[in-house]
N, C-alpha and C positions, 0 to 999 in steps of 0.2 A: 434699159428705157426710161424707167420710172424712175431708179436713181440719178442716170445719166444728165436729164432734163434740168435739173438741180443745177449741174454745173453748165449748160448752156443760158439757164437766166441769167446767177452769177455772174458770166463772160460778159453781160452788157451791164452790168453793174461799175467792172473797171473799166469798160468803157467808156463812160459817162464819167466816172471820176475824172479821169483825162480829157475829156473833153469838157468838163467844167473850167479846171485846171486850164488848161491853154486856150481856149475860145472866151468868151463874152455869154455868156449865158442868162446876162443878170440885168435889170434894167436901171438906168440907163444905160444903152450900149454901150462898152469901148472898145478900141481898135486891142486888136493882140499882141502882145509885147514880140511874139516869133511868129509871124504870119505864115513860115510853112512847117513850123508843126503844126497849129491850127489845120493847115489843109490836109497832112496828113491823117490826122485825130480825123476831121471832117470825112473824109473818103472815106474811113473805115468805119465812120458808125453810117453812115448816107447806107452801105449795101448791107449791114449785120440788120439796122433798124427800119428798110422801108427797101430790100431789092422787089429784083420784079420776081410775082410768081409764079412757080412753072406753068399755069394754067390760063391765068391773066390777073392783072393787078400790081399791088404790092401788097406785102407783108415782112414784118421783120422774119428771120432765122428762127427763133423763139418759138412763135407761131404757124413757121410749118414744121416745127419738130413736133408740135403738139400734133400736130394731121397727122406725121408718120407715128407717132402712137397711137391714134386710133386706127389708123392704117392696117396695124401688126396686133390690134386689140390687146396695146397695152394700157394700163389705169392711168388718166391723167388726172384721179381725185385728191391727189396729195399736192400736186403742184399745181393747180387750178386751186384750190381751198388757201395756199400759200399767196396767192396773188391776188385772192379777195381777200382775205386777211387785209392786207396793206393795203389795198383798196377802201377799205371800212378804216383804218385808220393805226391799224397796231401798225405797230414799230417793225420792222422784218426782221429782227432775233428772237422775239416774242411769236410771231408770227410761225416761225419754224419749229419752234417750240409744241406748235398746236396742229399739228401733222401728222403723218406716218411716216417716217423715212428711217432707214438706217443711220445707227447712233456715228457712224463716218461720215456718210454724206450732209450727214449735220452739223458736222465739227468741219468739213469741208468750207461749207458754206458760210459755218460762221467765222470762219479764218480769212476767206474772203470779205465779208463785209468788214471784219476788224481795218484789216490792211486800204480798205477802199476809202473807208472812212479815216483813215487818222494819219497812214504811212504816207512818206514823201513824194514829191510825183515821180521822180524817178525810180523807187521802188517800187509803184503801182505798171509802170513801165517795163520796168524788168520780169515782172509777175505775168502780165498779159501778153510778153512776148515767147519768154520759156516756158512758162507755165500752160500756156493755151497757143497762141498765131504758131509756135515754130513746130510744136509736134502736134497738130493735127492733121498736117495732110499726109503724114505718115500714115497716120493712127486710120484715118478711113477710109487711106488707100487699100488698106488689109483686110478691113472689114468687106470692101466689094470683091475684092479676089476673096474673100474666103469661101462665099458658097453664091453660083451663079442665079440659085434659084432667086435670089435676094432682087432680080430687076425683073420678073415678073410678078413676084408675090408680092415686092414691096416699092414701085416708082416710087413713088412720095419721100419714103427713105432715103431710094440711091440719088434723086436729084439732090436731096438736101446736104449728102453726102458729095457727092460730084461738085456744088456748088462750091462748098467750103476748102475743098483740094485744089480746085481752081484758085478761088478769090485770096486762100490763105498764101498758096505758094508762091503766085504769079505778081501779087498785089498786096496784101496784107501784111502780111509778111515779113516782106521787106520795107513797108512805109513801118510797120511798128518798127522794124532792126534798126532804121534811120532813128525815129523817134530817138528812143533809147540812148542812140549816139550822141545825139546833141544835148540829149537833159544831164545825160553821165559826163560829157564834160564840161558842161557850167562848172564844176568842182574836185579838184583832185581826191575828195571824200566821194563823193556819187558813185565812183565806179567800183569799188568795194564793198560800198552799201548796196549798191544793184545786184552785184554778183551773190553778195546772201541774200538779196531777197530771190533773188533768182532760184537760185540753190532750193532754198524753203520750200520756191510753189512747187516745183518735181518733187520733191520729197512727200507732200503734199498730195499731188495728182497720184503718186504710186499707191498710197496710203489709201485713196479714196476706191483707186480700181483693186486696190486687194482684199476690202474688205466687199466690194460689187461682187469680186470671183466666187469666193467666200461663203454667199448668201447664194448664188446659182448651186454651187456644188452640194449645195444643205439638201436643195430643194431636188436636185435629179434624182430619179429611180436610182 
């Protein structure tokens, strides 16, 4: 969880890049050129950035994950420092160098940042769909089924996992797929570029989890 929380954070970086491109987040406001695309990404951001808290009020899924980390005794020192450094004005890549994370985690987040800052919108959408939304429901379902003690010992974590299974499978995943289809159809070259971006995203995610798994094996007695 101390590693995965960085992927939870940079997920929102991808989402906000898409919202920036497909809606108007500047002043003065101008209407979006594709109202359906704007609606799709705004609905995703609404759920991810200000969802209903399991207890009361509202919170981002990132904040809920931090609560789940505290619940199970996972350290939030690195991710909190990473956020604090950025709030203080340090650029994200530089902040990443100032915190203690696995090299593979740093590479993964750095690659996501580079993509979010410079890649075409359809490539960001492909990464968002196939590197995140598409794989999350199955991945989280397996975690929930792996150990029934989770439901009693880590209710906040289970609430986080269940919410993502529900939203990503039924709402956000289909919305992200529809969004990518609209963006990829705008130009004949976009489909291949999106395919390549999706493949890279999946390879990066596999490399990320391979390193996390390796680090867990090193500390086991």
